[in-house]
Structures are given as C-alpha cells and as structure tokens.
N, C-alpha and C positions, 0 to 999 in steps of 0.2 A: 351795984345792983342796976340792972337794965330793965326798964319797963317800956314796953311797946304798946301803944294804943292806936288802934286803927278805926276808922269810921268812914261812913259814906254820906255824902251830901247829895241830895237829889235836886237837880236844877231843872225846872220845867221848860225853860226856854234858853236860847242862845244869848247870853248877856252881852257878848262883844260882837254879835252879828258876824260870826266867822263860819257859819255852816254853809255848805254849798247850796246853790239854788236847786229848785226841784228839777228832777230828771224827766224829760219828755218820754212818755211810754204809752203803749196801747194796752188796754185790758184785753185778755183773750179768754177769760173765764174765772171760775172760782177754783183756787188750788186746793183748799181744804176748809172744812168746818170743824171747829174744836170747841170743847166745853170746859168752862171753869167750874169748880175750883181746880187749881194746879197743885197737886200734892205728890210727894215722893218722886219728884222730877218727872211727872207725867200729867197730862190733862185727863179729865174724867172720861171714861168709856161708857158705851151704851149699857154695859152690864153692871155699872156702879150705881150706888144710891147716894145722892147728895142732898144736902139741905137746900131748899129753894132760895133761901136768903143769900146763899153763897154762889148760886148758879149764874153763869153768864154764857150767852150765845156769841161765839167769836167766829170770824172767818177771815181768810186770806185771799186777796185777789191774785190771780195769775196774770202777770204783766210781761210784756216784751218791750225792752228798751228800744227806742227808735235809733236808727243808725247814727244820726248826727248827735244823739244824746251821749254817746261814749266819749266824744271830744269835749263835752261841756265841763267836766270835772277834771282839773289837773291831777295827774297821777302822782306828782311829787310833793303835793301839799298835804300836810297832816292836819286833820280837822279835830276839833274839840270832841271830847267824849260825850258831850250832851247832844251831839248831832245825830238825828235819826234820818235815815234816807227817806226823802220825800219825793213824790212823783207828781207830774202834771199829766193827768189822764183826761183826754178830751173826747174819747169815743164812747163813753158810757152815757146812756140816757137815764136809766134808773135801775133800782134794785127792788126785788120783791121776795117775800118768804111765804110760801104757800104750804098749808097743812096737807100732809099726805095721810093723816089719820086724825080722827076727832080729838080735840084737846080743849079743855076748859069750857066745855059746852058749845064749842064752835065746830062746824062740820068740815069734812074734807073739802079742800079747794079754797078755803078762806085765806086771804092774804093777811098775815099778821105783822107785816113790816111796820105798821103803825104802832104796834105794841112792843117793839124792840128799840130801846133808847141808848144812844151812845153816851159816853162819859160826860160829854158837854151838853147833854139834854136833847139832842136832835133825834128825831125818829128816823129809822132806816128808810122809811117811805118818803121822807122829805129830802134825802140827800140827792142833790143835783150837781153840785160843784165839786169836782175832783181835781182841783188845780194844785193844791199843796197838801197831798194826803200820803199817809203811810199805806202800805198794802194790807196792813192788819187792822181789822175793825172789831171792836168789842162792844157788846150791848147787854143791857139788862132787860128782862122780860117783865112787862107790867101786867100781864094777865094773871089771874089766880087759878092755878091748876088744882085738880083733885089730888088727894094724897096718893103718892106712889104712881104718878102718871109719867109717861114719856112724851116728849115733843118730837114728832116725826115731821120733817119738812123737806121741801125742795126749794133751794134758794136759786133765784134767777138773776142774771145780769143781762139787761137789755142794752143793745148797742144802738148807736145813732143811725147805723146803716140798715136797721130793721131786723138784724139777726139777734140771737140770744144764746146763752150758755147756762147750764144749770148743774147743780150737785145736790144729791140727796143726803140727808143726815138723820140720825136718831140720837137723841140726848140720853144722858143717864136717867135713872128713875129719880123723880123729884119728890123729896119728902117735905111736906108742908107744915108739919107740927114741930 
C-alpha cells in the first residue's frame, strides 16, 4: 500500500538570503484595482455582493524596469520558491484614493487613503518609501459603510517630477451585517 501525503509550508521570508535584490524600476501608473475576496478563481466584481469583513481594496502598480535592471539578476540562477519579485521604485511621491461618489457619510472628493491599511498596519496615505516593494498592494478599509453600499474611487499615483496617473474603480456591494 502506497500513501502519499503532500503539504505546503508557507515561509514569510528568505531564510537563507538567496532572493535576488530589488529590481530598479519606474512606476508609470496603476495597472489595475481589484477587490477581495477571491472566490471561484476570480476577484470580486462591481456587480457582486460581499461581506464587509472579507472585503479588501487591492491595486497593482504598473512599472517599467530600468534598462540596467535587466542585467542585475543572473538568468542562469534558480531562486527559492519563497522569493517574490521586489522593486526599487524611486519616482513615486505618494498615493491617494479619492471618493468619486459619497461613501460612509463622506462627500465626493474626500481622500480616504488614510482609511486603507496594508497588512503590516501602514496607511496608504503614509507610504513614501518604495525601495523594496512588490507591485501588488492590499489593504483593508477602516471606514464603516452603510449596508449594501459601493466604494467608488479614483486612485492617484503622484510622481516626483510633478506628474500623476490615476485609475477609477467601483467595488462590489458591501454587506455590513
């Protein structure tokens, strides 16, 4: 009789310091905004209804690797499975998330980046260092929405040269009870 048991071990960091160093890149905008929960192999859509306790506001930066960054990582070296591609992005000044419709008693035009917290407890409004980051950012919303409301936003990335890029989004309906 043959019994096979498989399992997964989640390792949060590189225990042997074998991951490549961060890749130099410039942010060029926001590639996408997507909403958790992730079910049936898809993120929640604006037509879905989700429990507020499961809701997360996620976005992906659109980056362009710098020319010299391609030569930083040897192509023949295999890295550990725990390695997540990290970037050194120096052209971002800050991020904001502006309401495009009233939400939780707040008017259109309110910056709610202070109410979006990353998994390590930082507010999106406080992010200034993009030296060792993933292009994916996830955050939980600390505002208390009305039952079955939608979060409609415009997320901005402001660049150090004074320009900006933005992307609009509409969350699923948020069920609060």
